[in-house]
C-alpha positions as CSV (number, residue, x, y, z in Angstrom):
1,R,-3.2,17.2,-45.8
2,K,-6.8,18.5,-45.6
3,V,-7.9,15.4,-43.7
4,A,-5.1,15.7,-41.2
5,E,-5.8,19.4,-40.6
6,N,-9.4,18.7,-40.1
7,L,-8.7,15.9,-37.6
8,L,-6.3,18.2,-35.7
9,R,-8.8,20.9,-35.5
10,Q,-11.5,18.6,-34.2
11,A,-9.1,17.1,-31.6
12,R,-8.3,20.6,-30.3
13,Q,-12.0,21.4,-30.2
14,Q,-12.7,18.3,-28.2
15,L,-9.9,19.1,-25.7
16,D,-11.4,22.5,-25.2
17,I,-14.7,20.9,-24.4
18,L,-13.3,18.3,-22.1
19,Q,-11.2,20.9,-20.2
20,A,-14.0,23.4,-19.9
21,T,-12.7,25.5,-17.1
22,D,-15.9,27.6,-16.9
23,N,-17.8,24.5,-15.6
24,V,-15.3,22.3,-14.0
25,F,-17.8,20.1,-12.2
26,Q,-19.2,18.9,-15.6
27,S,-15.7,18.3,-17.1
28,D,-14.4,14.8,-17.7
29,F,-11.1,16.0,-16.1
30,Y,-12.8,16.9,-12.8
31,S,-10.1,15.8,-10.3
32,Y,-12.4,14.3,-7.6
33,R,-14.1,12.1,-10.2
34,Y,-10.8,10.9,-11.5
35,F,-9.5,10.0,-8.1
36,A,-12.8,8.2,-7.3
37,T,-12.4,6.2,-10.6
38,E,-8.9,5.2,-9.6
39,G,-10.0,4.1,-6.2
40,F,-8.5,6.9,-4.0
41,L,-11.9,8.1,-2.8
42,P,-13.8,5.0,-1.8
43,G,-16.2,6.9,0.4
44,Y,-17.5,9.1,-2.3
45,S,-20.3,8.2,-4.7
46,F,-19.5,9.3,-8.2
47,T,-21.5,8.0,-11.1
48,R,-19.6,6.3,-13.8
49,L,-18.9,8.5,-16.8
50,P,-21.3,8.0,-19.7
51,I,-20.3,7.5,-23.3
52,S,-20.3,10.7,-25.3
53,A,-20.8,11.5,-29.0
54,Y,-18.9,14.5,-30.3
55,I,-21.3,16.8,-32.2
56,P,-19.4,19.3,-34.5
57,S,-20.9,22.7,-35.0
58,R,-22.0,24.1,-38.3
59,K,-19.8,27.1,-37.7
60,S,-16.0,27.3,-37.5
61,S,-16.0,28.3,-33.9
62,A,-15.4,25.6,-31.3
63,K,-17.7,27.2,-28.9
64,S,-20.7,25.7,-30.7
65,D,-19.3,22.2,-30.6
66,T,-20.8,19.9,-28.0
67,Y,-21.0,16.4,-26.5
68,L,-24.1,14.3,-26.4
69,S,-23.9,11.8,-23.5
70,R,-25.8,8.6,-22.9
71,P,-25.6,5.9,-20.2
72,R,-23.4,3.0,-21.3
73,F,-26.2,0.4,-21.7
74,L,-28.1,2.8,-23.9
75,A,-25.1,4.1,-25.8
76,V,-24.0,0.6,-27.0
77,S,-27.0,0.7,-29.4
78,E,-27.9,4.4,-29.8
79,F,-24.2,5.2,-30.5
80,G,-23.6,2.1,-32.5
81,P,-21.8,2.1,-35.9
82,K,-23.5,4.3,-38.4
83,A,-26.4,5.0,-36.2
84,I,-28.4,8.2,-36.8
85,I,-28.7,10.8,-34.0
86,Y,-31.3,13.7,-34.1
87,H,-29.9,16.8,-32.3
88,E,-31.2,20.3,-32.4
89,G,-33.0,20.0,-35.7
90,S,-30.2,18.3,-37.5
91,K,-29.3,14.7,-38.3
92,Y,-25.9,13.2,-37.5
93,M,-24.4,9.8,-38.1
94,I,-21.9,7.9,-35.9
95,N,-19.0,7.5,-38.3
96,R,-15.9,7.3,-36.1
97,V,-14.8,5.9,-32.7
98,L,-12.2,7.8,-30.7
99,M,-9.5,5.2,-30.2
100,P,-6.2,5.2,-28.4
101,V,-3.1,5.6,-30.5
102,A,-1.6,2.6,-32.3
103,T,-4.2,0.0,-31.3
104,H,-3.5,-1.8,-34.5
105,D,0.1,-2.6,-33.8
106,E,-0.1,-5.5,-31.4
107,E,-2.8,-7.9,-30.1
108,S,-1.1,-7.6,-26.7
109,S,-2.0,-3.9,-26.4
110,G,-5.0,-5.0,-24.3
111,Y,-7.5,-2.9,-26.4
112,F,-9.1,-6.0,-27.8
113,S,-10.2,-9.0,-25.7
114,R,-11.9,-12.4,-26.0
115,A,-14.7,-13.9,-24.0
116,Q,-16.6,-17.1,-23.8
117,P,-20.4,-16.7,-23.3
118,C,-22.5,-19.7,-22.2
119,E,-25.4,-20.4,-24.4
120,H,-27.2,-22.3,-21.7
121,C,-27.3,-19.9,-18.7
122,G,-26.0,-16.6,-20.0
123,Y,-22.8,-16.5,-17.9
124,I,-19.7,-15.1,-19.6
125,H,-16.0,-16.0,-19.1
126,Q,-13.2,-13.5,-19.9
127,H,-9.4,-13.8,-20.3
128,V,-9.2,-17.6,-19.7
129,E,-10.0,-20.7,-21.8
130,H,-12.8,-22.9,-20.4
131,D,-14.3,-26.1,-21.7
132,L,-17.3,-26.0,-19.3
133,C,-19.3,-23.1,-17.9
134,E,-18.3,-22.2,-14.4
135,R,-21.9,-21.4,-13.6
136,C,-23.9,-24.3,-14.9
137,G,-21.2,-26.9,-16.1
138,Q,-22.5,-27.0,-19.7
139,P,-20.0,-27.1,-22.6
140,L,-19.0,-23.7,-24.1
141,A,-19.7,-23.7,-27.8
142,H,-17.8,-20.7,-29.1
143,T,-15.6,-17.7,-28.3
144,L,-16.3,-14.0,-29.1
145,N,-13.1,-12.6,-30.5
146,N,-12.0,-8.9,-31.1
147,L,-14.2,-7.5,-28.3
148,M,-13.7,-3.8,-28.2
149,L,-14.7,-1.8,-25.1
150,M,-16.8,1.0,-26.4
151,Q,-15.3,4.5,-26.4
152,N,-16.5,8.0,-27.0
153,V,-17.6,8.4,-30.6
154,E,-17.7,11.1,-33.2
155,T,-20.5,12.2,-35.6
156,V,-20.8,13.8,-38.9
157,R,-23.8,15.8,-40.1
158,R,-26.0,14.2,-42.7
159,F,-27.1,16.3,-45.6
160,R,-28.9,13.7,-47.7
161,I,-31.8,11.8,-46.3
162,N,-34.6,9.8,-47.9
163,S,-37.3,7.3,-47.0
164,D,-35.1,4.3,-48.0
165,E,-32.4,5.4,-45.6
166,E,-34.8,5.9,-42.8
167,D,-36.1,2.3,-43.3
168,R,-32.5,1.0,-43.4
169,F,-31.5,2.6,-40.1
170,R,-34.7,1.5,-38.4
171,Q,-33.5,-2.1,-38.3
172,G,-31.5,-1.6,-35.1
173,F,-28.8,-3.8,-33.5
174,E,-28.7,-7.3,-32.0
175,I,-27.7,-6.7,-28.4
176,L,-26.5,-9.6,-26.3
177,T,-26.7,-9.4,-22.5
178,R,-24.5,-11.5,-20.3
179,Y,-23.4,-11.5,-16.7
180,H,-20.3,-12.4,-14.7
181,F,-19.9,-13.0,-10.9
182,N,-16.8,-11.5,-9.3
183,T,-17.1,-14.0,-6.4
184,T,-19.3,-16.9,-5.3
185,Y,-22.9,-15.9,-4.4
186,P,-25.4,-18.1,-2.6
187,T,-28.3,-19.9,-4.3
188,T,-31.7,-19.9,-2.6
189,T,-34.1,-22.7,-3.4
190,V,-37.8,-21.7,-3.3
191,Q,-40.1,-24.6,-2.6
192,V,-43.9,-25.2,-2.9
193,D,-45.4,-28.1,-1.0
194,G,-41.9,-29.6,-0.4
195,R,-41.0,-29.5,-4.2
196,D,-38.4,-27.3,-5.8
197,F,-40.2,-24.4,-7.5
198,F,-37.5,-22.0,-8.6
199,H,-33.9,-21.0,-7.7
200,L,-32.8,-17.5,-6.8
201,T,-29.3,-16.0,-6.8
202,Y,-28.7,-12.5,-5.6
203,A,-25.4,-10.9,-6.7
204,P,-24.8,-7.4,-5.3
205,T,-21.7,-6.7,-7.4
206,A,-22.2,-8.7,-10.7
207,T,-20.8,-7.4,-13.9
208,I,-23.4,-7.0,-16.6
209,W,-22.2,-7.1,-20.2
210,R,-24.0,-5.6,-23.2
211,I,-22.5,-6.7,-26.5
212,N,-23.4,-5.3,-29.9
213,L,-23.2,-8.3,-32.3
214,G,-24.3,-6.4,-35.4
215,K,-27.3,-5.3,-37.4
216,T,-30.5,-7.2,-36.5
217,R,-31.2,-7.9,-40.2
218,R,-27.7,-8.7,-41.4
219,K,-27.4,-11.3,-44.1
220,N,-24.9,-13.5,-42.3
221,K,-26.0,-14.1,-38.7
222,N,-22.8,-16.0,-38.0
223,E,-20.7,-12.9,-38.8
224,K,-20.4,-10.8,-35.6
225,G,-19.4,-7.2,-35.3
226,F,-18.5,-4.3,-37.6
227,M,-15.5,-3.4,-39.9
228,L,-13.3,-0.7,-38.3
229,D,-10.4,1.3,-39.7
230,L,-8.0,0.8,-36.8
231,E,-5.7,3.7,-37.7
232,R,-8.3,6.4,-38.1
233,G,-11.2,4.9,-36.2
234,F,-13.8,5.1,-39.0
235,W,-16.5,2.6,-39.4
236,L,-16.2,0.9,-42.8
237,K,-18.5,-0.8,-45.3
238,E,-19.1,-4.4,-44.4
239,S,-17.9,-5.6,-47.8
240,E,-17.3,-4.4,-51.3
241,A,-20.7,-5.7,-52.2
242,D,-22.3,-3.5,-49.6
243,T,-24.0,-0.6,-51.4
244,D,-25.8,0.9,-48.5
245,D,-23.3,3.7,-48.2
246,A,-22.2,4.0,-51.8
247,D,-23.5,7.5,-52.2
248,D,-22.5,8.7,-48.8
249,T,-19.7,11.3,-48.9
250,T,-19.4,11.4,-45.1
251,L,-17.8,8.0,-45.0
252,P,-14.1,7.6,-45.9
253,S,-13.6,6.6,-49.5
254,E,-11.0,4.0,-48.6
255,S,-9.4,2.3,-45.6
256,S,-6.0,3.1,-44.2
257,G,-5.0,-0.5,-44.6
258,H,-5.3,-1.4,-41.0
259,K,-8.8,-2.8,-40.5
260,R,-10.5,-5.4,-38.4
261,R,-13.9,-6.8,-37.6
262,V,-14.6,-5.8,-34.0
263,V,-17.5,-6.4,-31.6
264,P,-18.3,-3.3,-29.4
265,Y,-19.4,-3.9,-25.8
266,V,-19.9,-2.1,-22.5
267,T,-19.9,-3.3,-18.9
268,E,-21.5,-2.1,-15.7
269,T,-21.5,-3.3,-12.1
270,K,-25.0,-3.8,-10.9
271,N,-27.1,-5.4,-8.2
272,C,-28.8,-8.3,-9.9
273,L,-31.1,-11.2,-9.1
274,L,-31.3,-14.4,-11.2
275,L,-34.6,-16.4,-11.2
276,Q,-34.6,-19.8,-12.7
277,P,-37.8,-22.0,-12.6
278,A,-37.1,-25.6,-11.5
279,D,-39.3,-26.8,-14.4
280,D,-38.8,-25.6,-17.9
281,L,-41.4,-23.1,-19.1
282,D,-42.0,-22.3,-22.7
283,T,-41.2,-19.0,-24.3
284,D,-44.7,-17.5,-23.9
285,E,-44.8,-18.4,-20.2
286,M,-41.4,-17.0,-19.5
287,A,-42.2,-13.7,-21.4
288,T,-45.4,-13.3,-19.5
289,L,-43.8,-14.1,-16.1
290,Q,-41.0,-11.7,-16.9
291,S,-43.4,-8.8,-17.5
292,A,-45.7,-9.7,-14.5
293,L,-42.8,-10.0,-11.9
294,K,-41.1,-6.9,-13.1
295,R,-44.3,-4.8,-12.8
296,A,-45.1,-6.4,-9.5
297,I,-41.7,-5.5,-8.0
298,Q,-42.0,-2.0,-9.3
299,A,-45.5,-1.6,-7.8
300,E,-44.6,-3.1,-4.5
301,Y,-41.5,-1.0,-3.9
302,Q,-42.7,2.1,-5.8
303,L,-40.0,2.0,-8.5
304,E,-40.0,3.9,-11.7
305,D,-39.9,1.8,-14.9
306,A,-36.4,3.0,-15.6
307,E,-35.1,1.9,-12.2
308,L,-35.4,-1.8,-12.7
309,S,-34.7,-3.9,-15.8
310,C,-35.3,-7.6,-16.6
311,V,-33.7,-9.6,-19.4
312,A,-34.4,-13.2,-20.4
313,L,-31.3,-15.4,-20.7
314,P,-29.7,-16.8,-22.7
315,D,-31.8,-15.0,-25.3
316,D,-35.4,-14.1,-26.2
317,S,-35.9,-17.3,-28.3
318,N,-34.7,-19.5,-25.5
319,R,-35.7,-18.1,-22.1
320,R,-34.5,-20.2,-19.2
321,I,-33.5,-17.5,-16.6
322,L,-34.8,-14.1,-15.8
323,L,-32.1,-11.6,-14.9
324,F,-33.3,-8.6,-12.9
325,Y,-30.9,-5.8,-12.2
326,E,-31.2,-2.3,-10.6
327,V,-30.4,0.3,-13.2
328,A,-29.7,3.2,-10.7
329,E,-26.1,3.9,-9.7
330,G,-25.5,2.0,-6.5
331,G,-28.9,0.2,-6.8
332,A,-32.3,0.9,-5.4
333,G,-31.8,-1.8,-2.6
334,V,-34.9,-3.9,-3.3
335,L,-33.7,-7.1,-4.9
336,N,-31.8,-8.2,-1.8
337,Q,-35.0,-8.1,0.2
338,L,-36.5,-10.9,-1.9
339,I,-33.7,-13.4,-1.4
340,D,-34.3,-14.6,2.2
341,D,-37.8,-13.4,2.9
342,A,-40.6,-15.7,1.9
343,D,-43.2,-13.1,2.9
344,A,-41.7,-10.6,0.5
345,L,-41.8,-13.1,-2.4
346,Q,-45.4,-14.1,-1.5
347,Q,-46.4,-10.4,-1.6
348,I,-44.8,-10.0,-5.0
349,A,-46.9,-13.0,-6.3
350,K,-50.1,-11.5,-4.8
351,T,-49.3,-8.1,-6.5
352,A,-48.6,-9.9,-9.8
353,L,-51.9,-11.7,-9.6
354,S,-53.7,-8.4,-9.0
355,I,-51.9,-6.8,-11.9
356,C,-53.0,-9.7,-14.1
357,H,-56.6,-9.1,-13.1
358,Y,-56.9,-12.1,-10.8
359,D,-58.0,-12.3,-7.2
360,M,-56.2,-14.4,-4.6
361,T,-58.3,-17.5,-5.6
362,G,-57.4,-17.2,-9.2
363,H,-60.8,-15.8,-10.3
364,D,-60.7,-13.5,-13.3
365,K,-61.7,-10.0,-12.1
366,T,-62.4,-8.9,-15.7
367,D,-65.5,-11.1,-15.8
368,K,-68.4,-9.3,-17.5
369,N,-70.3,-9.2,-14.2
370,T,-67.5,-7.3,-12.4
371,G,-67.7,-4.1,-14.4
372,I,-63.9,-4.1,-15.1
373,K,-62.7,-3.4,-18.6
374,P,-62.4,-6.8,-20.4
375,C,-58.9,-8.2,-20.9
376,V,-58.4,-11.4,-23.1
377,N,-54.7,-12.2,-23.0
378,A,-53.0,-8.9,-22.0
379,C,-53.6,-5.2,-22.0
380,Y,-51.8,-2.0,-21.1
381,D,-53.5,-2.1,-17.7
382,C,-51.7,-5.3,-16.9
383,L,-48.7,-6.7,-18.8
384,M,-48.2,-4.5,-21.9
385,N,-46.0,-1.5,-21.9
386,Y,-43.8,0.4,-24.3
387,G,-40.7,-1.5,-23.3
388,N,-41.9,-5.0,-24.2
389,Q,-43.6,-4.3,-27.5
390,R,-41.7,-7.2,-29.1
391,D,-43.5,-9.6,-26.7
392,H,-47.0,-8.3,-27.0
393,R,-48.1,-11.0,-29.4
394,I,-47.1,-13.8,-27.0
395,L,-48.2,-12.3,-23.6
396,D,-51.0,-14.3,-22.0
397,R,-51.8,-13.7,-18.4
398,A,-53.7,-17.1,-18.1
399,L,-50.5,-19.0,-18.7
400,I,-48.9,-17.9,-15.4
401,R,-52.0,-17.8,-13.2
402,D,-51.3,-21.2,-11.6
403,F,-47.6,-20.3,-11.2
404,L,-48.4,-17.1,-9.3
405,L,-51.0,-18.9,-7.2
406,A,-48.4,-21.5,-6.2
407,M,-45.9,-18.7,-5.5
408,T,-48.1,-17.4,-2.8
409,R,-47.4,-20.7,-0.8
410,I,-43.6,-20.8,-1.1
411,T,-41.0,-21.7,1.5
412,I,-37.4,-20.8,1.2
413,Q,-34.3,-23.1,1.5
414,A,-31.3,-20.8,1.5
415,S,-27.8,-22.1,0.7
416,P,-24.6,-20.1,1.3
417,N,-23.1,-21.1,-2.0
418,Q,-24.1,-22.3,-5.5
419,R,-24.8,-25.8,-4.4
420,P,-28.4,-26.7,-3.3
421,R,-29.1,-26.3,0.4
422,E,-29.5,-30.0,1.0
423,V,-26.2,-30.9,-0.7
424,H,-24.4,-28.2,1.3
425,Y,-25.9,-29.4,4.5
426,H,-24.7,-33.0,4.0
427,N,-21.2,-31.7,3.1
428,L,-21.0,-29.7,6.4
429,L,-22.4,-32.7,8.3
430,A,-19.6,-34.9,7.0
431,Q,-17.1,-32.5,8.4
432,C,-18.5,-32.3,11.9
433,E,-16.3,-33.8,14.6
434,S,-18.9,-34.4,17.4
435,D,-22.5,-35.4,17.8
436,L,-23.2,-32.1,19.4
437,E,-22.0,-30.2,16.3
438,K,-24.2,-32.5,14.1
439,E,-27.2,-31.8,16.3
440,W,-26.7,-28.1,16.1
441,L,-26.3,-28.1,12.3
442,T,-29.4,-30.3,11.9
443,Y,-31.3,-27.9,14.2
444,L,-30.5,-25.0,11.8
445,Y,-31.3,-27.1,8.7
446,D,-34.7,-28.3,10.0
447,G,-35.6,-24.9,11.3
448,G,-34.9,-23.1,8.0
449,Y,-32.0,-21.0,9.4
450,H,-29.1,-19.9,7.3
451,L,-26.4,-22.5,7.2
452,P,-22.6,-21.8,7.8
453,T,-20.4,-21.5,4.8
454,H,-17.5,-23.7,6.2
455,A,-16.9,-26.3,8.9
456,Q,-13.7,-26.8,10.8
457,Y,-12.1,-23.7,9.3
458,P,-8.5,-23.0,10.7
459,F,-7.3,-19.6,11.8
460,D,-3.6,-20.1,12.1
461,P,-2.7,-16.7,13.6
462,C,-4.9,-17.4,16.6
463,Q,-4.1,-21.1,16.7
464,T,-7.8,-22.1,16.7
465,R,-10.2,-23.9,14.4
466,P,-13.9,-22.8,14.9
467,D,-16.5,-25.4,14.4
468,F,-18.3,-23.4,11.8
469,I,-17.7,-20.1,9.9
470,Y,-20.0,-17.6,8.2
471,H,-17.3,-16.4,5.8
472,G,-19.0,-13.3,4.3
473,D,-20.1,-12.1,7.7
474,N,-16.8,-12.7,9.5
475,V,-18.5,-14.8,12.2
476,A,-17.0,-17.8,14.0
477,I,-19.2,-20.4,15.7
478,Y,-18.2,-22.7,18.5
479,I,-20.3,-25.6,19.7
480,D,-18.9,-26.2,23.2
481,G,-19.5,-29.6,24.9
482,I,-19.3,-30.2,28.6
483,H,-15.5,-30.5,28.7
484,H,-15.3,-26.7,27.9
485,D,-16.6,-26.1,31.5
486,K,-13.1,-27.0,32.9
487,P,-11.2,-23.9,34.1
488,N,-8.0,-24.6,32.1
489,Q,-10.1,-25.1,28.9
490,Q,-12.1,-21.9,29.6
491,K,-8.9,-19.9,29.9
492,L,-7.5,-21.3,26.6
493,D,-10.8,-20.7,24.9
494,K,-10.9,-17.1,26.0
495,S,-7.4,-16.4,24.8
496,R,-8.1,-17.8,21.3
497,R,-11.5,-16.2,20.9
498,D,-10.2,-12.8,22.1
499,C,-7.5,-13.2,19.4
500,L,-10.3,-13.7,16.8
501,E,-12.2,-10.7,17.9
502,D,-9.0,-8.6,17.7
503,E,-8.9,-9.7,14.1
504,G,-12.4,-8.3,13.5
505,I,-14.2,-11.7,13.7
506,T,-17.4,-12.0,15.7
507,V,-17.4,-15.1,18.0
508,I,-20.7,-16.8,18.9
509,V,-20.7,-19.7,21.4
510,F,-23.5,-22.3,21.6
511,G,-23.3,-24.6,24.7
512,Y,-24.5,-28.1,25.3
513,Q,-27.7,-26.8,26.8
514,K,-30.0,-27.0,23.8
515,N,-32.8,-25.1,25.4
516,A,-30.7,-21.9,25.2
517,W,-30.1,-22.2,21.4
518,D,-33.3,-20.4,20.4
519,A,-32.4,-17.3,22.4
520,I,-29.0,-17.1,20.7
521,L,-30.5,-17.5,17.3
522,T,-33.1,-14.8,18.0
523,N,-30.4,-12.5,19.3
524,Y,-28.4,-12.9,16.0
525,R,-31.4,-12.9,13.7
526,D,-29.6,-10.8,11.1
527,L,-27.1,-13.6,10.7
528,F,-29.2,-16.8,11.1
529,G,-32.5,-15.5,9.7
530,G,-35.8,-16.8,11.0
531,R,-37.7,-20.0,10.6
532,H,-39.3,-20.5,7.2
533,G,-42.3,-22.5,6.4
């Protein structure tokens, strides 16, 4: 009865905080924020609600109770099971998650989910069973079960603290980062001297996952997640042999009987950029390249350290891909500038060289004759910072000097889908129905212009089939031969193309006079891009 009365009192106190009528704009029940979350106010920019930890007061009055909020990506570790929080001179422990009612009844309730992460490229698949990764085609080794979307949590004040406990909680959590594309995004191949150098994929609405797999120093690495009392929401001991919390009176003495091992996770929609070197680099090289490019992008676009994040995929021990994402809500709008502009990437490489104490010829500027502070492998003036302390021992600026020098000579080969540009070009070429269409397509390919997404794409409502389509831009391309000069054909063409424009599709017509093509391409530079290389 005492436990029930205490839970009821806390629930009422939390409702009073959430419904704080004296400051409605900070309330979680703010109506405009709710409507925006449900999609009724698409024109408004409301930040996604953070995850909150309920901090009970020392007094009986609910007025002293409060919520401590953190962004979701930070909360997945800072508000992890049994994590310690320091607040206003006191210590609190996360001992309970505020769960919906009756989540333990049925698996079909939707509260728990499954996902298949790819151990090769870091892509994650949800809700469906796959044998091969949709992104890279590699076999999927395992499935993460009992994934639980992280909710608001509750804390309890700690009265007993000692040095052993401080050391135990310093171990932290193993956080797994994965990404999922909501649609197909184009891949850009970056070349140096005609050879593939690295591949870029920009995804403006990718879903980034952050998954808490468990304590970093847990005994069984294959055991993922934490034990949870599904009825009351308390985090439980990992096993009967677990004596870490044996003397802790703030944890429940026994489970309600409904318990399960769960894996907390959070998701956010972010602007992200994937960079994958064409040749495999070792861990030291990738770690150094990660730090150098991140600092160079921040310096070039005047970003704060907290506005841009970079994660190595699939994990820190096996770094194949660098995932850059913009932390700010809505994005800072810088990553998309790198995808099609060779000059921007070259400038990033030059900035990275300067950060690593090299000039544009690769000469070390920290030579004893230059008067600059010596730097052997890395220092806090170049690659080291507070956020990459785990990598300090493997950072070595000399490892990436040649890579950055080569990056200053890059050319870009953009593709409108995940296939390489050359493969996509040959697929479009095979669908062309006239020599003039093939010549136009080859002219774009050789000139480094953006290629169409589809060829011979039918629009049944307008009874027409444009020669090429730029699907994401809603642009239809016609390559008109000499027979389109006939009056009857011109009348029919106008009727069909007016219909397309009424449907919101831009129509661009290229004639058989090839000397006029450059002017059209220049006029629609935002669509076709410019010549590269």
